[in-house]
C-alpha positions as CSV (number, residue, x, y, z in Angstrom):
1,M,119.9,-7.8,47.8
2,A,116.1,-8.4,48.7
3,K,115.3,-11.8,50.9
4,L,113.8,-14.9,49.1
5,H,110.5,-15.8,50.6
6,F,108.2,-19.2,49.7
7,R,105.0,-20.0,50.5
8,P,104.3,-21.8,53.8
9,Y,104.4,-25.7,53.3
10,T,102.9,-27.8,56.0
11,S,102.4,-31.7,54.8
12,N,100.0,-32.3,57.9
13,Q,98.3,-28.9,58.4
14,T,95.0,-28.8,60.3
15,V,92.2,-26.9,58.3
16,L,89.6,-25.4,60.7
17,F,86.8,-24.8,58.0
18,P,87.6,-27.2,55.3
19,Q,86.5,-26.0,51.7
20,R,84.0,-28.1,49.3
21,I,85.8,-30.9,47.6
22,D,83.9,-30.1,44.6
23,E,85.6,-26.8,44.4
24,D,88.5,-28.0,41.9
25,I,86.1,-30.4,39.9
26,S,85.0,-28.2,36.6
27,D,81.3,-27.8,36.2
28,N,81.3,-29.5,33.1
29,A,83.2,-32.4,34.4
30,P,81.9,-35.8,33.4
31,V,81.7,-37.0,36.9
32,R,78.9,-34.2,37.6
33,I,77.0,-35.5,34.9
34,V,77.4,-39.1,36.0
35,N,76.1,-37.8,39.3
36,A,73.4,-35.9,38.2
37,I,71.9,-39.3,36.2
38,V,72.2,-41.5,38.3
39,D,70.6,-39.0,41.0
40,S,67.8,-39.1,38.1
41,L,67.2,-42.8,38.4
42,N,64.5,-44.4,40.1
43,L,66.3,-47.0,42.8
44,D,63.3,-48.3,44.7
45,N,63.9,-52.0,43.4
46,F,67.6,-52.0,45.1
47,K,65.7,-51.4,48.1
48,K,64.3,-55.4,48.5
49,L,68.0,-56.9,48.0
50,Y,69.0,-55.6,51.3
51,K,67.8,-56.9,54.5
52,E,66.2,-54.4,57.7
53,T,68.4,-55.6,60.1
54,G,72.1,-55.8,61.3
55,R,74.9,-53.1,59.9
56,C,73.7,-49.9,57.9
57,A,74.7,-50.6,54.3
58,Y,76.3,-48.0,51.7
59,H,73.9,-46.2,49.9
60,P,73.2,-47.8,46.7
61,K,73.4,-44.0,45.0
62,M,77.1,-43.7,46.2
63,M,78.0,-47.2,45.0
64,L,76.2,-47.2,41.4
65,K,77.9,-44.0,41.1
66,V,81.2,-44.7,41.5
67,I,81.3,-48.2,39.7
68,L,80.0,-46.6,36.6
69,Y,82.8,-43.5,36.6
70,A,85.1,-46.1,37.1
71,Y,83.8,-48.3,33.9
72,M,83.6,-44.8,32.3
73,N,87.8,-44.0,32.7
74,N,88.5,-47.9,31.9
75,I,88.9,-48.9,35.5
76,Y,87.2,-52.5,36.1
77,S,89.0,-53.7,39.1
78,C,87.3,-53.4,42.4
79,R,90.5,-53.1,44.0
80,K,91.8,-50.4,42.1
81,I,88.3,-49.1,42.6
82,E,89.2,-49.0,46.6
83,Q,92.5,-47.3,45.7
84,L,90.9,-44.4,43.7
85,L,88.1,-44.0,46.5
86,L,91.4,-42.8,48.9
87,R,93.3,-40.4,46.4
88,D,91.2,-39.6,43.3
89,I,89.0,-36.1,44.2
90,H,86.5,-37.2,42.0
91,Y,86.1,-40.5,43.6
92,I,86.1,-39.1,46.7
93,W,83.8,-36.0,46.4
94,L,81.1,-38.9,44.4
95,A,81.7,-41.3,47.9
96,G,81.2,-38.4,50.1
97,Y,84.0,-39.6,51.9
98,E,83.1,-42.9,52.0
99,K,85.3,-45.8,51.7
100,P,84.1,-49.0,51.2
101,D,86.5,-51.5,50.2
102,F,87.2,-54.0,47.2
103,I,85.1,-57.0,49.0
104,T,81.9,-54.4,49.3
105,I,82.2,-53.0,45.6
106,N,82.2,-56.6,44.4
107,R,79.4,-57.6,46.7
108,F,77.8,-54.8,45.4
109,R,77.9,-55.7,41.8
110,N,76.8,-59.3,42.5
111,R,73.7,-58.0,44.5
112,V,72.3,-55.5,41.9
113,K,73.0,-58.3,38.8
114,E,69.3,-58.8,38.3
115,E,68.3,-55.0,38.8
116,I,71.2,-53.3,36.6
117,N,69.5,-54.6,33.2
118,N,66.3,-52.1,34.2
119,V,68.9,-49.1,34.9
120,F,70.1,-49.6,31.3
121,T,66.9,-49.6,30.5
122,Q,65.7,-46.6,32.4
123,L,69.2,-44.6,30.7
124,V,68.4,-45.7,27.2
125,F,64.5,-43.8,28.0
126,I,66.6,-40.6,29.1
127,L,69.0,-40.6,26.2
128,A,65.3,-41.2,24.1
129,D,63.7,-37.8,26.2
130,K,67.2,-35.8,25.5
131,G,66.7,-36.6,21.9
132,F,70.0,-38.6,21.4
133,I,68.2,-41.6,19.9
134,S,64.9,-42.5,18.6
135,L,64.4,-46.1,19.5
136,E,63.0,-46.5,15.5
137,V,66.3,-48.2,14.4
138,E,68.3,-50.6,15.1
139,Y,71.8,-51.2,13.9
140,I,72.5,-54.6,15.0
141,D,75.9,-56.9,15.3
142,G,77.6,-59.2,17.0
143,T,81.4,-60.0,18.3
144,K,82.8,-62.3,20.1
145,I,84.9,-61.8,23.4
146,E,86.5,-64.4,25.4
147,S,85.8,-65.8,28.7
148,K,87.7,-65.5,32.1
149,A,87.4,-69.7,31.6
150,N,90.7,-71.5,31.0
151,K,91.3,-72.3,27.3
152,Y,92.1,-76.0,27.7
153,T,89.0,-77.1,29.6
154,F,86.8,-77.9,26.6
155,V,84.5,-80.9,26.4
156,W,83.7,-81.8,22.8
157,R,79.8,-82.9,21.8
158,K,81.3,-85.2,18.9
159,S,84.0,-86.4,21.4
160,I,81.5,-87.3,24.2
161,E,79.4,-88.7,21.7
162,R,81.6,-91.5,20.6
163,N,82.9,-92.4,23.7
164,R,79.5,-93.0,24.8
165,A,78.9,-95.3,22.4
166,K,81.6,-97.2,22.9
167,L,80.8,-97.0,26.5
168,M,77.5,-98.7,25.4
169,N,79.1,-101.2,23.5
170,K,81.4,-102.3,26.6
171,I,78.1,-102.6,28.9
172,R,76.6,-105.1,26.5
173,V,79.9,-107.1,26.3
174,L,80.3,-107.0,29.9
175,L,76.5,-108.0,30.2
176,E,76.9,-111.1,28.3
177,Q,79.5,-112.4,30.8
178,V,77.8,-112.1,33.9
179,D,75.6,-114.3,35.7
180,E,73.2,-115.5,32.3
181,T,69.4,-115.1,34.4
182,I,70.1,-111.8,35.8
183,A,71.7,-110.7,32.2
184,Q,68.8,-112.1,30.4
185,E,66.1,-110.9,32.2
186,N,67.3,-107.1,32.3
187,T,69.5,-106.7,29.0
188,P,67.1,-105.5,26.5
189,K,66.5,-107.8,23.8
190,E,67.3,-105.2,20.9
191,A,70.9,-103.7,20.8
192,S,69.6,-99.9,19.5
193,V,68.2,-99.5,23.3
194,E,70.3,-98.1,25.1
195,F,71.2,-98.2,28.7
196,T,70.5,-95.5,31.5
197,P,72.2,-95.1,34.6
198,A,69.3,-96.0,36.9
199,M,68.7,-99.4,34.7
200,L,72.6,-99.8,35.6
201,S,72.4,-99.5,39.2
202,Q,69.3,-102.2,39.3
203,I,71.5,-104.2,37.7
204,V,74.6,-103.9,39.9
205,D,71.8,-104.1,43.1
206,E,70.5,-107.7,41.7
207,L,73.8,-108.6,40.9
208,K,75.0,-108.1,44.5
209,D,72.1,-109.2,46.2
210,A,72.5,-112.4,43.7
211,L,76.3,-113.2,45.4
212,E,75.2,-112.5,48.6
213,H,73.0,-115.3,49.0
214,E,75.3,-117.7,47.0
215,S,76.9,-120.3,49.3
216,Q,80.7,-120.0,50.6
217,P,83.0,-121.4,47.7
218,G,84.5,-124.2,48.5
219,D,87.1,-125.2,45.9
220,K,89.3,-123.0,43.9
221,E,87.1,-122.9,40.9
222,Q,84.5,-121.7,43.0
223,K,86.8,-119.3,44.3
224,K,87.5,-118.1,41.2
225,A,84.4,-117.7,39.8
226,H,83.1,-115.6,42.7
227,R,86.4,-113.4,42.1
228,E,85.1,-112.8,38.8
229,K,81.3,-112.0,39.5
230,K,82.9,-109.4,42.9
231,K,85.4,-107.8,39.3
232,Q,82.2,-107.7,36.7
233,I,80.4,-105.3,39.4
234,K,83.1,-103.5,39.9
235,E,83.5,-102.5,36.5
236,L,79.9,-102.3,35.9
237,E,79.9,-99.6,38.4
238,A,82.5,-98.0,36.7
239,H,80.7,-97.9,34.0
240,R,77.9,-96.5,35.3
241,D,79.9,-93.4,36.6
242,K,81.5,-93.1,33.6
243,L,77.9,-93.2,31.9
244,V,76.7,-90.3,34.4
245,E,79.5,-88.2,33.6
246,Y,78.6,-88.1,29.7
247,E,75.1,-88.1,31.0
248,N,76.0,-84.8,32.7
249,H,78.1,-83.6,29.6
250,L,74.9,-83.8,27.3
251,E,73.0,-82.0,29.6
252,T,75.3,-79.2,29.9
253,L,76.0,-79.0,26.5
254,G,72.1,-78.5,25.1
255,D,72.2,-77.5,21.6
256,R,75.8,-76.7,21.3
257,N,78.9,-78.4,20.5
258,S,81.1,-77.4,23.0
259,Y,81.5,-75.7,26.6
260,S,84.3,-75.2,28.9
261,K,84.5,-77.1,32.3
262,T,85.5,-73.6,34.1
263,D,82.8,-72.1,32.4
264,P,80.4,-74.2,31.4
265,D,78.3,-71.1,29.6
266,A,80.9,-70.5,27.6
267,T,81.7,-72.2,23.9
268,F,84.5,-72.7,22.1
269,M,84.3,-70.0,19.2
270,R,87.0,-68.8,16.8
271,M,87.9,-65.3,17.8
272,K,89.9,-62.5,15.7
273,E,92.1,-62.0,18.5
274,D,94.2,-65.2,17.6
275,A,97.9,-64.4,19.1
276,M,99.2,-67.6,17.2
277,N,97.2,-67.3,13.8
278,N,96.2,-71.0,13.7
279,G,92.4,-70.7,14.2
280,Q,92.1,-71.9,17.9
281,T,89.1,-71.9,19.7
282,K,88.6,-70.4,22.7
283,P,85.8,-70.1,25.3
284,G,83.8,-67.1,24.6
285,Y,80.3,-65.5,24.0
286,N,78.8,-64.2,21.1
287,L,77.9,-60.9,22.3
288,Q,75.0,-58.8,19.9
289,I,73.9,-55.4,20.4
290,G,72.0,-53.0,18.7
291,T,73.0,-48.9,18.5
292,E,71.7,-46.2,16.9
293,N,73.6,-42.5,17.1
294,Q,76.8,-44.8,18.6
295,F,74.9,-45.2,22.0
296,I,73.9,-48.8,22.9
297,S,70.3,-49.3,23.0
298,D,70.0,-53.3,23.5
299,F,72.4,-56.0,24.2
300,A,72.4,-59.8,24.9
301,F,74.5,-63.3,24.7
302,F,74.0,-65.9,22.7
303,P,76.2,-69.2,22.5
304,N,76.0,-69.6,18.9
305,P,79.1,-68.7,16.7
306,T,77.2,-67.5,13.7
307,D,74.6,-64.4,13.9
308,T,72.3,-65.8,11.5
309,L,70.3,-67.9,14.4
310,T,70.4,-64.6,16.9
311,L,68.2,-62.0,14.8
312,I,65.1,-63.3,16.2
313,P,65.8,-63.5,19.8
314,F,67.8,-60.4,19.9
315,F,64.2,-58.6,18.6
316,N,62.6,-60.7,20.9
317,S,64.8,-59.1,23.5
318,F,64.2,-55.7,22.3
319,R,60.5,-56.0,22.7
320,E,61.2,-57.5,26.3
321,R,63.1,-54.7,27.1
322,Y,60.8,-51.5,25.5
323,N,57.4,-53.3,24.9
324,R,57.4,-52.8,21.2
325,L,59.9,-53.6,18.1
326,P,61.5,-51.0,16.1
327,G,60.5,-49.4,12.8
328,T,63.7,-50.7,11.1
329,G,66.4,-53.1,11.4
330,V,69.7,-52.7,9.4
331,A,72.6,-55.5,9.6
332,D,75.0,-57.4,7.6
333,A,74.9,-60.4,5.1
334,G,75.4,-62.6,8.6
335,Y,72.1,-62.0,9.5
336,G,70.0,-62.6,5.9
337,S,68.4,-65.8,5.8
338,E,64.5,-66.9,4.9
339,E,63.4,-67.2,8.6
340,N,65.1,-63.8,9.3
341,Y,63.2,-61.9,6.4
342,R,59.9,-63.6,7.4
343,F,59.8,-62.7,11.0
344,M,60.9,-58.7,10.1
345,Q,57.9,-58.8,7.0
346,E,55.3,-60.3,9.7
347,N,56.3,-58.0,12.4
348,R,56.4,-54.8,10.0
349,I,60.0,-54.1,10.5
350,E,61.8,-52.7,7.5
351,A,64.5,-54.7,6.9
352,F,67.5,-53.4,5.6
353,V,69.4,-56.6,5.9
354,K,72.4,-57.9,3.5
355,Y,72.1,-61.3,1.8
356,N,75.0,-63.5,0.8
357,F,76.7,-62.5,-2.2
358,F,74.9,-58.5,-2.1
359,H,78.5,-57.1,-2.3
360,K,79.8,-59.1,-4.9
361,E,76.5,-58.5,-7.0
362,Q,77.3,-54.6,-6.2
363,R,80.7,-54.9,-8.1
364,P,81.0,-52.4,-11.1
365,R,82.7,-55.6,-13.2
366,Y,80.3,-58.4,-12.0
367,A,79.4,-60.6,-14.2
368,P,76.8,-63.3,-12.7
369,N,77.4,-67.0,-13.4
370,P,74.8,-68.3,-16.8
371,F,74.9,-71.7,-15.3
372,H,73.9,-70.4,-11.5
373,P,69.6,-71.5,-11.2
374,E,69.2,-67.6,-10.1
375,S,70.5,-66.3,-13.6
376,L,68.4,-69.4,-15.5
377,Y,64.8,-67.7,-17.2
378,Y,61.9,-69.0,-15.5
379,N,58.4,-69.3,-16.5
380,M,56.6,-68.8,-13.6
381,E,53.0,-69.6,-14.7
382,Q,53.6,-73.0,-15.7
383,D,56.5,-73.4,-13.2
384,Y,59.5,-74.5,-15.3
385,Y,63.0,-73.0,-15.9
386,V,65.0,-73.0,-19.2
387,C,68.8,-74.0,-19.3
388,P,71.8,-72.1,-21.4
389,M,70.9,-74.3,-24.4
390,G,67.1,-73.7,-24.2
391,Q,65.8,-77.1,-22.5
392,H,63.2,-77.0,-20.4
393,M,63.7,-77.9,-16.8
394,N,60.6,-79.5,-15.4
395,R,59.4,-79.6,-11.5
396,I,59.6,-83.1,-10.1
397,G,59.1,-82.3,-6.4
398,T,59.4,-80.4,-3.2
399,K,62.6,-81.0,-0.6
400,R,61.6,-80.0,3.0
401,D,64.4,-79.4,5.5
402,K,64.5,-77.4,8.8
403,T,67.1,-74.7,10.1
404,A,68.8,-75.2,13.4
405,S,65.8,-73.3,15.0
406,G,63.1,-75.6,14.1
407,Y,62.1,-73.7,10.9
408,G,60.6,-75.4,8.3
409,T,61.9,-74.5,4.6
410,Q,61.0,-75.7,1.0
411,S,62.7,-75.8,-1.9
412,A,61.6,-76.8,-5.3
413,R,63.6,-79.5,-7.5
414,Y,63.6,-78.8,-11.5
415,K,65.3,-81.5,-13.1
416,A,66.1,-81.6,-17.2
417,Q,65.3,-83.8,-19.6
418,R,68.4,-84.5,-22.0
419,C,71.8,-83.6,-20.8
420,E,74.1,-86.4,-22.5
421,G,76.1,-84.8,-25.6
422,C,75.6,-81.1,-24.4
423,P,78.4,-79.1,-25.1
424,L,78.1,-76.8,-22.6
425,R,78.1,-79.9,-20.3
426,S,81.5,-79.4,-18.2
427,S,80.3,-76.2,-17.6
428,C,77.1,-76.6,-16.5
429,F,77.3,-79.4,-13.9
430,K,79.5,-82.4,-12.9
431,A,77.1,-85.0,-11.4
432,R,76.3,-88.0,-13.7
433,G,72.9,-88.0,-15.7
434,N,70.5,-84.9,-16.2
435,R,71.1,-81.7,-13.8
436,I,68.6,-80.9,-10.7
437,I,68.4,-77.7,-9.3
438,E,67.1,-76.8,-5.9
439,V,65.1,-73.4,-5.8
440,N,63.8,-71.3,-2.7
441,H,61.4,-69.2,-4.5
442,R,60.2,-67.4,-1.0
443,L,63.8,-67.1,-0.5
444,N,64.4,-65.5,-3.6
445,E,61.2,-63.4,-3.2
446,Y,62.7,-62.1,-0.1
447,K,66.5,-61.4,-1.5
448,Q,64.2,-59.2,-4.4
449,Q,63.0,-57.0,-1.7
450,A,66.0,-56.9,0.2
451,R,67.9,-55.7,-3.3
452,E,65.1,-53.1,-3.9
453,R,65.5,-51.8,-0.7
454,L,69.6,-52.1,0.3
455,T,70.2,-50.2,-3.5
456,S,67.2,-47.2,-2.6
457,E,68.5,-43.9,-1.2
458,E,67.2,-44.5,2.1
459,G,69.2,-48.2,2.0
460,I,72.7,-46.5,0.8
461,K,72.1,-44.3,3.8
462,H,71.7,-46.6,6.4
463,R,74.4,-49.3,4.3
464,G,76.9,-46.6,4.9
465,R,75.8,-45.9,8.6
466,R,75.8,-49.2,9.7
467,C,79.8,-49.3,8.9
468,I,80.0,-46.4,11.5
469,E,77.3,-47.3,14.1
470,P,78.5,-50.9,16.2
471,E,81.4,-51.2,14.3
472,A,83.0,-48.2,15.6
473,V,81.2,-49.1,18.8
474,F,83.0,-52.4,19.1
475,G,86.3,-50.4,18.3
476,Q,85.7,-48.1,21.2
477,M,84.8,-50.6,23.4
478,K,88.4,-53.2,22.6
479,Y,90.6,-50.6,22.1
480,N,89.8,-47.5,23.6
481,M,88.0,-48.9,26.6
482,A,90.2,-52.2,27.4
483,Y,87.2,-54.2,27.0
484,R,88.2,-57.2,25.4
485,R,87.9,-60.1,27.9
486,F,85.0,-60.9,30.3
487,R,86.5,-60.8,34.1
488,H,83.7,-63.0,35.6
489,I,82.6,-66.8,35.1
490,G,78.6,-67.7,33.6
491,K,76.2,-65.8,31.8
492,E,74.1,-64.3,34.5
493,K,77.6,-62.5,35.7
494,V,78.5,-61.7,32.6
495,T,75.4,-60.0,31.5
496,M,76.0,-58.0,34.7
497,D,79.0,-56.7,34.3
498,F,78.5,-55.8,30.2
499,A,75.3,-54.0,31.3
500,F,77.4,-51.7,34.2
501,F,79.8,-51.5,30.7
502,A,77.0,-50.2,28.6
503,I,75.7,-47.7,31.2
504,A,79.1,-46.1,31.6
505,F,79.6,-46.2,27.6
506,N,76.4,-44.6,27.1
507,I,76.7,-41.8,29.8
508,K,80.8,-41.1,28.3
509,K,79.2,-40.8,24.9
510,M,76.6,-38.3,26.1
511,C,79.1,-36.2,27.8
512,T,81.4,-36.7,24.8
513,K,78.2,-35.0,22.7
514,I,77.4,-32.2,25.2
515,A,80.8,-30.8,24.7
516,K,80.5,-30.9,20.9
517,E,77.7,-29.0,21.4
518,A,78.6,-26.7,24.1
519,S,82.0,-25.9,21.7
520,K,79.8,-26.0,18.5
521,L,77.3,-23.6,20.3
522,L,80.2,-21.3,21.7
523,L,81.5,-21.3,18.4
524,E,78.5,-19.9,16.9
525,L,78.1,-17.0,19.3
526,I,82.0,-16.1,19.4
527,F,82.1,-15.8,15.3
528,P,79.6,-13.0,14.7
529,L,81.4,-11.0,17.5
530,Y,84.7,-11.7,15.5
531,R,83.5,-10.5,12.4
532,H,82.2,-7.5,14.1
533,L,85.6,-6.7,15.4
534,R,87.3,-7.7,12.1
535,A,85.5,-5.1,10.6
536,I,86.2,-2.5,13.2
537,D,89.7,-3.5,13.1
538,G,90.0,-3.4,9.4
539,M,89.1,0.2,9.3
540,N,92.1,0.6,12.0
541,G,94.2,-1.3,9.6
542,T,95.1,-3.9,12.4
543,T,94.7,-7.8,12.1
544,L,92.7,-9.7,14.7
545,Q,93.3,-13.3,15.3
546,S,90.4,-15.5,15.1
547,P,88.9,-17.7,17.6
548,V,90.3,-20.8,16.7
549,Q,93.4,-19.5,16.3
550,K,93.4,-18.0,19.8
551,I,92.0,-21.7,21.3
552,A,94.5,-23.5,19.4
553,A,97.2,-21.0,21.1
């Protein structure tokens, strides 16, 4: 009987001439693409982030490669990256046997938080040079991502303003009770004038000086009055400190309606990921991205819960990044406003941006409301509308308004002459008197232009493409790559973290497209040979498997 033999096994074996560490890494592995791309980047600006003296730092290219490859594989924790640098051959090869700990990795991310945005821009230019994107078309959409902040540490503007008004009334009542001479000198004559912390500090100092220069109280009544004045001064100091707190809250709020105490840059918004299904607001950021061929070409963060006021700043962000604007902008109905349409027209951006009720108008069974102002006949020359009963509605004035961004809008007002006794009055309007309508002619003109673009052949192509551009990126980001919540506090660090993610996302998408193109090219080379061999085997009476069947096998 033959003797059984095994290969020699020694766990602590010493190798005199070690093999190359990348010997077991395939030539088309994504880790090699990451290595090549980072080597091609210009990281000269990173040098100014380091000191010339002291211990030698880890090479920034090595650190950048490791972090980007970790983000590509859904690893966002510095502690997990530290562990992978000890046991994963891909990370060991990228790091060149270097072993930075999690503190060093996190310190590097914070150090390059200003320069990482430039690295993202360089990568986008590389994608444009390689033909993956053109930077001519921008598919824009937004999503809300939850902050790391505690969701119960909220500050609301309405609550602060209401409590501040109550505090002002308390201060006025208290000043009426203190020494009449000092109060009359410092208290404003008009009740509408509000106090400031500096004003209250001045009053408190004068009250203390007056109390020190008073003679020592003798009888019980004088002692009681002295104690009462001290109590009033303490109350006034407490009111002053509370007023300072309210002023700081309002300064942090700025134009927002809320913020979180643990992350002052985060605004409370309603999220789609609502576990309680009760519409609970959570601290987060409104992330706006621009995509092309499912590559992220630009991104920005905004405190606005809605998307309407973010389009113009987002285009300005694109211009600052690439020194030009895209030729075409595609977005959904959340961006369709007069201000946005006008900006795109003035900057020669072909706008394929929907407006409210566009989808409703495209339905086969859509029937417009005959009493809606847009359904009424309008005589442009004489500037009047005609109601369903044939009555003229003449212009009576112009209503001017401003948006939250300060953009001024104008709406023409038209009034009917005789609505009493009209048989259609109950269906036409509910208010008393004659009907008045307000029409924004400029906005209606922009809507008509948008309708013509969106219903054209090119518009239908962009509308179909928009559904698989930013929406697909958000789906891959949140569900495939598990990037649903930020792990840092503050807009600056959040922007840094997402810049790392956006770079890793684009490289990962590039790897996928390269692999698909390679497979397609391989099949194009194999199939002609397969058809030739099949013709030969057909003559011999045999059957040849197709390349797809062989690959599947």
